C-alpha atoms as an extended CHARMM CRD file, in Angstrom:
* protein
*
       194  EXT
         1         1  GLN       CA             36.1920000000      114.6880000000      -93.1700000000  PROA      1               0.0000000000
         2         2  ALA       CA             37.0430000000      112.4690000000      -90.5170000000  PROA      2               0.0000000000
         3         3  PRO       CA             40.5660000000      112.2010000000      -91.8980000000  PROA      3               0.0000000000
         4         4  GLU       CA             40.8460000000      116.0210000000      -92.5270000000  PROA      4               0.0000000000
         5         5  TYR       CA             40.2180000000      116.3690000000      -88.2980000000  PROA      5               0.0000000000
         6         6  LEU       CA             42.9650000000      113.5690000000      -87.0810000000  PROA      6               0.0000000000
         7         7  GLU       CA             45.1740000000      115.4310000000      -89.1410000000  PROA      7               0.0000000000
         8         8  VAL       CA             44.4220000000      119.0370000000      -87.3440000000  PROA      8               0.0000000000
         9         9  LEU       CA             44.2080000000      117.5290000000      -84.0750000000  PROA      9               0.0000000000
        10        10  ASP       CA             47.8790000000      115.3270000000      -85.0500000000  PROA      10              0.0000000000
        11        11  ARG       CA             49.2830000000      118.4790000000      -85.7360000000  PROA      11              0.0000000000
        12        12  GLN       CA             47.9930000000      120.1390000000      -83.1150000000  PROA      12              0.0000000000
        13        13  SER       CA             48.8560000000      117.8670000000      -80.6820000000  PROA      13              0.0000000000
        14        14  ALA       CA             52.6410000000      118.0050000000      -82.0490000000  PROA      14              0.0000000000
        15        15  ARG       CA             52.5730000000      122.0430000000      -81.6100000000  PROA      15              0.0000000000
        16        16  LEU       CA             51.3800000000      121.5500000000      -77.9440000000  PROA      16              0.0000000000
        17        17  LYS       CA             53.7440000000      118.7650000000      -77.2900000000  PROA      17              0.0000000000
        18        18  LYS       CA             56.5940000000      121.0500000000      -78.3320000000  PROA      18              0.0000000000
        19        19  LEU       CA             55.2840000000      124.4250000000      -76.8770000000  PROA      19              0.0000000000
        20        20  THR       CA             55.1770000000      121.7880000000      -73.5790000000  PROA      20              0.0000000000
        21        21  GLU       CA             58.7530000000      120.8510000000      -73.8000000000  PROA      21              0.0000000000
        22        22  ASP       CA             59.8670000000      124.5070000000      -74.7750000000  PROA      22              0.0000000000
        23        23  LEU       CA             58.2410000000      125.9090000000      -71.9430000000  PROA      23              0.0000000000
        24        24  VAL       CA             59.6380000000      123.2230000000      -69.5430000000  PROA      24              0.0000000000
        25        25  GLU       CA             63.5940000000      124.1470000000      -71.2440000000  PROA      25              0.0000000000
        26        26  ALA       CA             62.7810000000      127.5700000000      -71.0650000000  PROA      26              0.0000000000
        27        27  SER       CA             61.9940000000      127.4840000000      -67.5020000000  PROA      27              0.0000000000
        28        28  LYS       CA             64.9970000000      125.2980000000      -66.4350000000  PROA      28              0.0000000000
        29        29  ALA       CA             67.5310000000      127.5370000000      -68.6170000000  PROA      29              0.0000000000
        30        30  SER       CA             66.4100000000      130.9720000000      -67.2740000000  PROA      30              0.0000000000
        31        31  THR       CA             67.0300000000      129.0390000000      -63.2730000000  PROA      31              0.0000000000
        32        32  GLY       CA             70.0640000000      127.5610000000      -63.9740000000  PROA      32              0.0000000000
        33        33  ASN       CA             67.9510000000      123.8250000000      -63.5270000000  PROA      33              0.0000000000
        34        34  ILE       CA             70.3780000000      122.4840000000      -66.2820000000  PROA      34              0.0000000000
        35        35  PRO       CA             73.7560000000      120.3710000000      -65.3120000000  PROA      35              0.0000000000
        36        36  VAL       CA             76.5890000000      122.5930000000      -67.5430000000  PROA      36              0.0000000000
        37        37  SER       CA             80.0670000000      120.9550000000      -67.9820000000  PROA      37              0.0000000000
        38        38  LEU       CA             82.1300000000      123.0720000000      -69.2570000000  PROA      38              0.0000000000
        39        39  ALA       CA             85.1810000000      121.8290000000      -71.3960000000  PROA      39              0.0000000000
        40        40  PRO       CA             87.4570000000      122.7600000000      -73.7460000000  PROA      40              0.0000000000
        41        41  THR       CA             85.5360000000      122.7590000000      -77.3170000000  PROA      41              0.0000000000
        42        42  ASP       CA             86.5000000000      123.3260000000      -80.5530000000  PROA      42              0.0000000000
        43        43  LEU       CA             84.2290000000      125.9100000000      -82.2540000000  PROA      43              0.0000000000
        44        44  ASN       CA             85.8300000000      125.9730000000      -85.8330000000  PROA      44              0.0000000000
        45        45  VAL       CA             84.5360000000      121.6950000000      -85.7500000000  PROA      45              0.0000000000
        46        46  LEU       CA             81.4300000000      122.7020000000      -83.9430000000  PROA      46              0.0000000000
        47        47  LEU       CA             80.8120000000      125.5430000000      -86.6760000000  PROA      47              0.0000000000
        48        48  SER       CA             81.2020000000      123.6530000000      -89.3100000000  PROA      48              0.0000000000
        49        49  GLN       CA             78.7780000000      120.7910000000      -88.1120000000  PROA      49              0.0000000000
        50        50  VAL       CA             75.8690000000      122.6890000000      -87.6480000000  PROA      50              0.0000000000
        51        51  CYS       CA             76.5220000000      124.2520000000      -91.1220000000  PROA      51              0.0000000000
        52        52  GLY       CA             76.4570000000      120.2980000000      -92.7220000000  PROA      52              0.0000000000
        53        53  GLU       CA             73.9110000000      119.4620000000      -90.3080000000  PROA      53              0.0000000000
        54        54  TYR       CA             71.1820000000      122.5010000000      -91.9760000000  PROA      54              0.0000000000
        55        55  GLN       CA             72.8090000000      122.1140000000      -95.2040000000  PROA      55              0.0000000000
        56        56  GLN       CA             70.1040000000      120.2730000000      -96.9970000000  PROA      56              0.0000000000
        57        57  ARG       CA             67.5150000000      122.5860000000      -95.3360000000  PROA      57              0.0000000000
        58        58  LEU       CA             69.3470000000      125.6680000000      -96.2750000000  PROA      58              0.0000000000
        59        59  GLU       CA             69.0790000000      124.6280000000      -99.9930000000  PROA      59              0.0000000000
        60        60  LYS       CA             65.6020000000      123.7510000000      -99.7900000000  PROA      60              0.0000000000
        61        61  GLN       CA             64.6280000000      127.2850000000      -98.9410000000  PROA      61              0.0000000000
        62        62  VAL       CA             67.1520000000      128.7220000000     -101.5460000000  PROA      62              0.0000000000
        63        63  LEU       CA             70.1800000000      129.9000000000      -98.6920000000  PROA      63              0.0000000000
        64        64  GLU       CA             73.5630000000      130.3740000000      -99.6470000000  PROA      64              0.0000000000
        65        65  PRO       CA             75.7460000000      129.5420000000      -96.4880000000  PROA      65              0.0000000000
        66        66  VAL       CA             79.0030000000      131.7620000000      -96.4200000000  PROA      66              0.0000000000
        67        67  LEU       CA             81.0570000000      130.3590000000      -93.3990000000  PROA      67              0.0000000000
        68        68  SER       CA             84.2700000000      131.9130000000      -91.9600000000  PROA      68              0.0000000000
        69        69  LEU       CA             86.6950000000      130.4480000000      -89.3480000000  PROA      69              0.0000000000
        70        70  CYS       CA             88.9600000000      131.5990000000      -87.3950000000  PROA      70              0.0000000000
        71        71  GLU       CA             92.7430000000      130.0480000000      -86.7610000000  PROA      71              0.0000000000
        72        72  PRO       CA             92.7320000000      126.5560000000      -86.0890000000  PROA      72              0.0000000000
        73        73  GLY       CA             92.9110000000      125.1430000000      -82.5110000000  PROA      73              0.0000000000
        74        74  ALA       CA             90.7620000000      128.2040000000      -81.1400000000  PROA      74              0.0000000000
        75        75  ALA       CA             89.0720000000      126.5140000000      -78.4320000000  PROA      75              0.0000000000
        76        76  ALA       CA             85.6980000000      127.8600000000      -75.8700000000  PROA      76              0.0000000000
        77        77  MET       CA             84.9890000000      126.7280000000      -72.3470000000  PROA      77              0.0000000000
        78        78  ALA       CA             81.6820000000      125.5860000000      -73.0900000000  PROA      78              0.0000000000
        79        79  ASP       CA             79.4260000000      122.9140000000      -72.9370000000  PROA      79              0.0000000000
        80        80  GLY       CA             79.1190000000      121.3810000000      -76.7600000000  PROA      80              0.0000000000
        81        81  ARG       CA             75.6830000000      119.8770000000      -75.6780000000  PROA      81              0.0000000000
        82        82  LEU       CA             74.2920000000      122.7600000000      -74.7070000000  PROA      82              0.0000000000
        83        83  LEU       CA             76.2250000000      125.1900000000      -77.3630000000  PROA      83              0.0000000000
        84        84  TRP       CA             74.8850000000      122.6600000000      -79.9940000000  PROA      84              0.0000000000
        85        85  ARG       CA             71.1600000000      123.3920000000      -78.7380000000  PROA      85              0.0000000000
        86        86  VAL       CA             72.0820000000      127.2450000000      -79.3480000000  PROA      86              0.0000000000
        87        87  LEU       CA             73.6180000000      127.1700000000      -82.5830000000  PROA      87              0.0000000000
        88        88  ASP       CA             70.8980000000      124.7200000000      -84.0430000000  PROA      88              0.0000000000
        89        89  ASN       CA             67.8180000000      126.9850000000      -82.8950000000  PROA      89              0.0000000000
        90        90  LEU       CA             70.0800000000      130.0990000000      -84.6850000000  PROA      90              0.0000000000
        91        91  MET       CA             70.3050000000      127.9740000000      -88.0720000000  PROA      91              0.0000000000
        92        92  SER       CA             66.7840000000      126.8180000000      -87.1910000000  PROA      92              0.0000000000
        93        93  ASN       CA             65.4910000000      130.4430000000      -87.4970000000  PROA      93              0.0000000000
        94        94  ILE       CA             67.1170000000      131.0060000000      -90.3090000000  PROA      94              0.0000000000
        95        95  CYS       CA             66.0190000000      128.2790000000      -92.3660000000  PROA      95              0.0000000000
        96        96  LYS       CA             62.0150000000      129.4960000000      -91.4120000000  PROA      96              0.0000000000
        97        97  TYR       CA             62.5120000000      133.1000000000      -91.5610000000  PROA      97              0.0000000000
        98        98  ALA       CA             65.3480000000      133.9700000000      -93.7720000000  PROA      98              0.0000000000
        99        99  MET       CA             64.3670000000      135.7310000000      -97.2850000000  PROA      99              0.0000000000
       100       100  PRO       CA             65.0990000000      132.6840000000      -99.6560000000  PROA      100             0.0000000000
       101       101  GLY       CA             67.6590000000      133.5550000000     -102.8930000000  PROA      101             0.0000000000
       102       102  THR       CA             70.2010000000      134.9290000000     -100.3580000000  PROA      102             0.0000000000
       103       103  ARG       CA             73.2050000000      134.5750000000      -98.6720000000  PROA      103             0.0000000000
       104       104  VAL       CA             73.4640000000      133.4170000000      -94.6480000000  PROA      104             0.0000000000
       105       105  TYR       CA             76.6580000000      134.7750000000      -92.8570000000  PROA      105             0.0000000000
       106       106  LEU       CA             78.4110000000      132.1830000000      -90.1910000000  PROA      106             0.0000000000
       107       107  ASP       CA             81.4440000000      134.0010000000      -88.8470000000  PROA      107             0.0000000000
       108       108  LEU       CA             83.5030000000      132.9090000000      -86.1510000000  PROA      108             0.0000000000
       109       109  CYS       CA             86.4650000000      135.1040000000      -84.6890000000  PROA      109             0.0000000000
       110       110  THR       CA             88.3030000000      136.3490000000      -81.6030000000  PROA      110             0.0000000000
       111       111  VAL       CA             88.3000000000      138.8500000000      -79.7770000000  PROA      111             0.0000000000
       112       112  GLY       CA             91.1220000000      139.0940000000      -76.7710000000  PROA      112             0.0000000000
       113       113  GLY       CA             90.0140000000      136.6260000000      -74.8490000000  PROA      113             0.0000000000
       114       114  TRP       CA             86.7740000000      135.6970000000      -76.0310000000  PROA      114             0.0000000000
       115       115  ALA       CA             85.0320000000      133.6220000000      -79.0770000000  PROA      115             0.0000000000
       116       116  GLN       CA             82.0150000000      135.4110000000      -81.1300000000  PROA      116             0.0000000000
       117       117  ILE       CA             79.9560000000      133.4320000000      -83.5060000000  PROA      117             0.0000000000
       118       118  THR       CA             78.1650000000      135.7420000000      -85.4360000000  PROA      118             0.0000000000
       119       119  PHE       CA             75.1350000000      135.0880000000      -87.8560000000  PROA      119             0.0000000000
       120       120  ARG       CA             73.5960000000      137.4150000000      -90.0690000000  PROA      120             0.0000000000
       121       121  ASN       CA             70.6920000000      137.0970000000      -92.6680000000  PROA      121             0.0000000000
       122       122  VAL       CA             67.9780000000      139.2120000000      -94.6660000000  PROA      122             0.0000000000
       123       123  SER       CA             64.8830000000      138.3680000000      -92.6810000000  PROA      123             0.0000000000
       124       124  ARG       CA             62.1350000000      137.2190000000      -95.5380000000  PROA      124             0.0000000000
       125       125  ALA       CA             59.0280000000      139.4430000000      -93.6070000000  PROA      125             0.0000000000
       126       126  PRO       CA             59.6160000000      142.7640000000      -92.2580000000  PROA      126             0.0000000000
       127       127  LEU       CA             60.9700000000      142.7740000000      -88.4900000000  PROA      127             0.0000000000
       128       128  ASN       CA             58.5030000000      145.4100000000      -87.2080000000  PROA      128             0.0000000000
       129       129  ILE       CA             59.7960000000      145.0590000000      -83.3830000000  PROA      129             0.0000000000
       130       130  SER       CA             63.0510000000      145.8680000000      -81.1040000000  PROA      130             0.0000000000
       131       131  SER       CA             65.8930000000      143.5430000000      -80.9690000000  PROA      131             0.0000000000
       132       132  GLU       CA             65.0310000000      143.7440000000      -77.0010000000  PROA      132             0.0000000000
       133       133  GLU       CA             61.2730000000      142.7600000000      -77.3360000000  PROA      133             0.0000000000
       134       134  LEU       CA             62.4120000000      139.4600000000      -79.8680000000  PROA      134             0.0000000000
       135       135  MET       CA             63.9610000000      138.1090000000      -76.4640000000  PROA      135             0.0000000000
       136       136  GLU       CA             61.4590000000      138.3580000000      -75.0600000000  PROA      136             0.0000000000
       137       137  ARG       CA             59.5050000000      134.7490000000      -74.2310000000  PROA      137             0.0000000000
       138       138  PHE       CA             56.4360000000      134.1550000000      -75.9180000000  PROA      138             0.0000000000
       139       139  VAL       CA             57.1940000000      137.1730000000      -78.9460000000  PROA      139             0.0000000000
       140       140  ARG       CA             58.0810000000      136.3610000000      -83.1490000000  PROA      140             0.0000000000
       141       141  GLY       CA             59.0960000000      138.7280000000      -85.4940000000  PROA      141             0.0000000000
       142       142  ASP       CA             56.3580000000      139.9790000000      -87.0930000000  PROA      142             0.0000000000
       143       143  SER       CA             52.6400000000      138.6960000000      -86.9770000000  PROA      143             0.0000000000
       144       144  SER       CA             52.1270000000      137.1720000000      -90.1300000000  PROA      144             0.0000000000
       145       145  ARG       CA             54.2550000000      134.2810000000      -89.3940000000  PROA      145             0.0000000000
       146       146  ASN       CA             52.5670000000      131.0970000000      -90.1030000000  PROA      146             0.0000000000
       147       147  THR       CA             55.1010000000      128.7970000000      -88.9140000000  PROA      147             0.0000000000
       148       148  GLU       CA             54.2720000000      126.2950000000      -85.4970000000  PROA      148             0.0000000000
       149       149  GLY       CA             57.4990000000      128.1240000000      -83.2610000000  PROA      149             0.0000000000
       150       150  SER       CA             56.3610000000      129.2530000000      -79.7550000000  PROA      150             0.0000000000
       151       151  GLY       CA             58.4160000000      132.5800000000      -79.3350000000  PROA      151             0.0000000000
       152       152  LEU       CA             60.7230000000      130.9220000000      -76.9360000000  PROA      152             0.0000000000
       153       153  GLY       CA             63.9480000000      130.2120000000      -78.9840000000  PROA      153             0.0000000000
       154       154  LEU       CA             65.6490000000      132.7420000000      -78.6610000000  PROA      154             0.0000000000
       155       155  ALA       CA             65.1140000000      133.6670000000      -74.5070000000  PROA      155             0.0000000000
       156       156  ILE       CA             66.4240000000      129.8490000000      -74.4380000000  PROA      156             0.0000000000
       157       157  ALA       CA             69.8450000000      130.1180000000      -76.2170000000  PROA      157             0.0000000000
       158       158  ARG       CA             70.1570000000      133.4910000000      -74.4520000000  PROA      158             0.0000000000
       159       159  SER       CA             69.8970000000      131.5510000000      -70.8590000000  PROA      159             0.0000000000
       160       160  LEU       CA             71.7980000000      128.1360000000      -72.6490000000  PROA      160             0.0000000000
       161       161  VAL       CA             75.1810000000      130.8650000000      -73.5350000000  PROA      161             0.0000000000
       162       162  GLU       CA             74.8430000000      132.9440000000      -70.0250000000  PROA      162             0.0000000000
       163       163  LEU       CA             74.7410000000      129.1570000000      -68.3370000000  PROA      163             0.0000000000
       164       164  GLN       CA             78.2140000000      128.6410000000      -69.9210000000  PROA      164             0.0000000000
       165       165  HSD       CA             79.4760000000      132.1640000000      -68.6340000000  PROA      165             0.0000000000
       166       166  GLY       CA             78.8930000000      133.9120000000      -72.6340000000  PROA      166             0.0000000000
       167       167  GLN       CA             76.5380000000      136.6430000000      -73.8960000000  PROA      167             0.0000000000
       168       168  LEU       CA             74.2470000000      136.1330000000      -76.8670000000  PROA      168             0.0000000000
       169       169  ALA       CA             73.6190000000      139.8520000000      -78.2780000000  PROA      169             0.0000000000
       170       170  LEU       CA             70.8200000000      140.5470000000      -81.0450000000  PROA      170             0.0000000000
       171       171  THR       CA             70.2480000000      143.2270000000      -82.9130000000  PROA      171             0.0000000000
       172       172  VAL       CA             68.0430000000      144.1780000000      -86.0620000000  PROA      172             0.0000000000
       173       173  ASP       CA             69.1300000000      146.8970000000      -88.8130000000  PROA      173             0.0000000000
       174       174  GLY       CA             66.1140000000      147.1270000000      -91.0890000000  PROA      174             0.0000000000
       175       175  ASP       CA             65.6930000000      143.6780000000      -92.7440000000  PROA      175             0.0000000000
       176       176  LEU       CA             69.1530000000      142.6000000000      -91.7010000000  PROA      176             0.0000000000
       177       177  PHE       CA             68.7090000000      139.6000000000      -88.3230000000  PROA      177             0.0000000000
       178       178  LYS       CA             72.3060000000      139.4080000000      -86.3170000000  PROA      178             0.0000000000
       179       179  VAL       CA             72.9500000000      137.0600000000      -83.5730000000  PROA      179             0.0000000000
       180       180  ILE       CA             76.4390000000      137.4120000000      -81.8400000000  PROA      180             0.0000000000
       181       181  VAL       CA             77.2500000000      134.7830000000      -78.7900000000  PROA      181             0.0000000000
       182       182  THR       CA             80.4020000000      135.4720000000      -77.0580000000  PROA      182             0.0000000000
       183       183  LEU       CA             82.0520000000      132.6940000000      -75.1770000000  PROA      183             0.0000000000
       184       184  PRO       CA             85.2650000000      132.5390000000      -72.7680000000  PROA      184             0.0000000000
       185       185  LEU       CA             88.5140000000      131.3260000000      -74.8180000000  PROA      185             0.0000000000
       186       186  LEU       CA             90.8080000000      129.3380000000      -73.0720000000  PROA      186             0.0000000000
       187       187  PRO       CA             92.6970000000      130.2620000000      -71.0360000000  PROA      187             0.0000000000
       188       188  ALA       CA             90.1640000000      132.3460000000      -68.7430000000  PROA      188             0.0000000000
       189       189  PRO       CA             89.4130000000      136.0490000000      -70.1270000000  PROA      189             0.0000000000
       190       190  PRO       CA             89.4670000000      139.1600000000      -68.5580000000  PROA      190             0.0000000000
       191       191  GLU       CA             86.4220000000      140.4720000000      -66.6710000000  PROA      191             0.0000000000
       192       192  ALA       CA             84.2740000000      141.2960000000      -69.2600000000  PROA      192             0.0000000000
       193       193  ALA       CA             83.5880000000      140.4600000000      -72.5500000000  PROA      193             0.0000000000
       194       194  PRO       CA             83.6360000000      142.7700000000      -75.2490000000  PROA      194             0.0000000000
């Protein structure tokens, strides 16, 4: 039984390490204690790269990505490293929680002086929680989920987007899960995001 106990200890240690890292990142993001380097960022390229990075995981989960990009040259003022973390988090959630055998939609468009990246997928488990609650720390969409998440991912993503002068909005409609990330385009946008 010793090898089994060691395996459990190893798994729980890794989970605790990830939780600790997420807590530190959540704290830094929500208090603005993360350096932000805003620069023109090609969102078509970034979204294509994230989609390519997750291709194998999506295939393994029997998920079909449908990528829709906007006109070439649309650049947002963003921190590429922080925005990658946001997109990575959202794609990771899709791989964990989307219904196998469905399509995952990733759309990029421009509205006025803003870029909008939209992620849409059908949830594997019933979403028995409101979108407001899902954005809170330590909250997960379904108590039956058995993955190793901390419930901090969406809260971290929202804080990181806000540090880049953008917004992250989440809606739940039945089993449809939708996240819209809105970021300022070049040149600077009007006062309020759409």
